[in-house]
C-alpha positions, 0 to 999 in steps of 0.5 A, spaced: 453 475 509 459 471 513 466 474 510 473 471 511 479 476 509 486 473 508 491 478 509 498 478 511 498 485 515 492 488 519 492 493 525 496 494 529 501 493 524 503 500 521 503 499 513 498 501 508 496 494 507 494 493 514 490 500 514 487 498 507 484 491 510 483 494 517 478 499 514 475 494 509 474 489 515 471 494 519 466 497 514 464 491 512 462 489 519 459 496 520 454 494 514 452 488 518 456 483 516 460 477 520 467 478 518 473 473 520 480 475 519 486 471 518 492 475 519 500 474 522 501 475 529 504 482 530 512 482 531 514 480 538 507 477 539 508 471 544 501 468 543 498 465 536 501 459 533 499 454 527 494 450 530 492 455 536 491 462 533 490 468 538 483 470 537 481 477 539 475 482 537 477 488 533 472 494 531 466 488 531 471 484 527 473 477 529 481 476 528 485 470 528 492 471 529 497 466 527 505 465 527 508 466 520 515 468 517 516 475 517 518 476 509 517 483 508 523 484 513 527 479 510 533 481 506 534 474 503 534 472 496 528 471 491 528 463 492 528 463 499 523 469 500 518 465 495 519 459 500 517 463 506 511 465 502 509 458 501 510 456 508 506 462 510 500 460 505 500 453 508 499 456 515 493 461 513 490 455 509 490 450 516 487 456 520 482 457 514 479 450 515 477 452 522 472 457 519 466 453 517 461 458 515 464 463 510 460 465 504 465 468 501 473 469 502 477 475 500 485 475 500 490 481 499 495 480 494 501 480 495 503 475 497 500 472 491 500 465 495 494 467 499 490 467 492 492 460 492 489 459 499 482 462 497 482 457 490 483 451 495 478 453 499 473 454 493 475 447 491 474 444 498 468 447 500 465 451 494 466 458 497 467 463 492 473 467 492 475 475 491 482 477 490 484 484 491 491 485 487 495 491 489 502 489 487 503 485 480 507 479 483 512 477 480 512 483 475 513 488 480 519 484 483 522 483 476 522 490 474 526 492 481 531 487 479 529 483 485 527 477 481 532 475 475 533 467 475 529 466 468 527 459 470 524 461 477 520 467 473 517 462 469 515 458 475 512 464 478 508 466 472 505 460 471 503 460 478 500 467 477 496 465 471 494 459 475 491 463 481 488 468 476 484 462 473 482 459 480 479 465 483 472 468 481 473 476 481 480 480 481 479 487 484 485 492 482 486 499 484 487 503 477 485 502 470 493 500 468 493 494 473 486 492 470 489 492 463 495 488 465 491 483 467 487 483 461 493 483 457 495 476 461 489 473 459 484 474 464 477 475 462 475 482 462 469 480 466 473 477 471 476 484 473 473 490 477 477 496 478 475 499 485 480 505 487 483 505 493 480 509 498 482 514 504 478 516 510 477 523 508 473 524 515 480 522 519 485 525 514 483 533 513 486 539 511 489 542 518 494 548 520 501 547 519 504 549 526 503 542 529 505 539 536 509 534 531 513 540 527 515 543 534 517 536 537 521 535 530 525 542 531 521 544 524 519 551 526 520 556 521 522 551 515 519 549 509 518 541 510 518 536 504 515 530 507 516 523 505 512 518 509 511 511 508 515 504 507 523 505 506 523 499 501 527 497 494 521 500 490 521 507 493 528 510 491 529 514 496 536 515 494 533 520 489 530 524 495 537 524 498 541 526 492 536 532 491 537 534 498 544 534 497 543 539 491 538 544 495 543 544 501 544 552 500 537 553 501 537 552 508 530 553 509 528 547 506 528 541 510 527 534 508 523 530 513 523 522 512 518 518 516 517 511 516 521 504 516 523 499 512 529 494 509 532 500 506 532 505 512 539 503 515 543 504 509 539 511 507 541 514 514 548 512 513 548 515 506 545 521 509 551 521 514 556 520 508 553 526 504 553 530 511 545 532 509 544 536 515 537 538 511 534 531 512 531 528 518 529 521 519 523 520 524 520 513 526 514 510 523 507 513 527 501 510 529 495 511 524 492 516 529 498 520 529 499 520 521 494 526 520 498 530 524 505 528 521 502 530 514 499 536 516 506 538 519 508 538 511 508 544 506 509 539 501 509 532 500 514 527 496 512 520 493 518 517 489 518 510 485 524 506 482 525 508 474 525 501 472 518 500 476 514 499 470 508 496 473 502 501 474 503 502 481 499 508 485 502 509 492 497 509 497 501 515 500 498 519 495 491 519 497 493 521 504 497 527 502 491 529 498 486 528 503 490 532 508 490 538 502 498 538 501 501 539 494 505 533 491 512 533 488 513 526 485 518 522 481 515 517 477 516 512 471 512 515 465 506 512 463 504 509 469 497 510 473 501 515 478 503 520 474 496 520 471 492 521 478 497 527 479 495 530 472 488 529 473 487 532 480 492 538 478 495 537 485 502 537 484 508 535 479 510 529 477 518 529 474 521 523 471 523 518 476 531 517 478 532 524 476 534 528 483 536 535 479 529 535 476 526 533 483 530 538 487 528 544 482 520 542 483 521 542 490 525 549 490 519 552 485 514 550 490 518 553 496 518 559 492 511 559 490 507 557 496 500 560 495 500 557 488 502 550 491 497 551 496 491 551 491 494 545 488 493 542 495 486 544 495 485 541 488 487 534 491 483 534 497 477 535 492 479 530 488 479 525 493 473 527 496 470 525 489 474 519 487 477 516 493 472 517 499 472 511 503 464 509 504 464 510 496 469 504 495 466 500 501 459 500 498 462 497 491 466 492 495 459 490 499 456 490 492 461 485 489 461 481 495 454 480 495 453 478 488 459 473 489 456 470 495 449 470 492 452 466 486 455 461 491 458 455 488 454 455 482 459 459 478 466 456 477 472 460 476 475 461 469 
């Protein structure tokens, strides 16, 4: 089977979307499929353009890199960012036209505009299309208050419905996301839940006394780690305010590893609050990530209180694979608190309440044996429910069914 994968992010980019799509592409190639990826050129790349993509082979996958606008690094308003996404979609579509032999296309959303590219390819060539929806756009931006213009919201919701109508299958990573789509009028037969995965062979429980911990000057500390994107949705303000409350407990150190549009502001806030118990460290390559998580005694995950979409941050699975307990601050009613409850791997407190977060972190630091057992339960949970090879087998089956159907079935 010849698979064309459309994704704005791909290794060596260090983001969760890049890691997921890199692993999906590599696993499909190892299963004997021909995989072509169209993606953005890395920041600072001097090669690759709209009409002449840079071509490389990576883990048995043919990768075409095109020049695009860096939307996820932009602090522009919603209208400008939306226009940037549409311009990028045109670039992806032009590049995709040069790939003649695809039997099925897969697009990662966000950006939702890549779903339009897949739908257009179907209209032109009859190629069936699968859309992998990770964040519910535009609802995600509406919840965060990034998108407020009512006329623009109506336009984007219409585009969302049009995209969903014109793809053959939509995969989501949790039951809550599936329920949202069905509530928006997508036929249940068109939605498949494929839990996000983690490579449990690559990320494993390991001793805490790592070289990374030593380099960061964390020996003898109780390390509460946040590792991931430092963006609008993550609500790191609550983490910093919890750190301020825990200043009297000098052994507890907050380690924040990552990058994003909010990092500079958060660093300035930490300086203004005189938070000597907070350390910011640069984002690390994927092969160094297991050592970073192994350095932690406890892992943190937070989301904005206003974010009502059923988001399950991918960092949860990495934390759990490493056997580390979790304290989270999530909106109630979503899928992320449900995962923590089902796995019994930690505690989820209400979002946006730094005192509740601080109390949970302190409790974990004072009951280390009990909390280590929670980390062990998290590891067993991902082995049973989020193993990479199980997810890949499901994608293999779904894509094979689509490719076998070819252009006979029209999306609806």
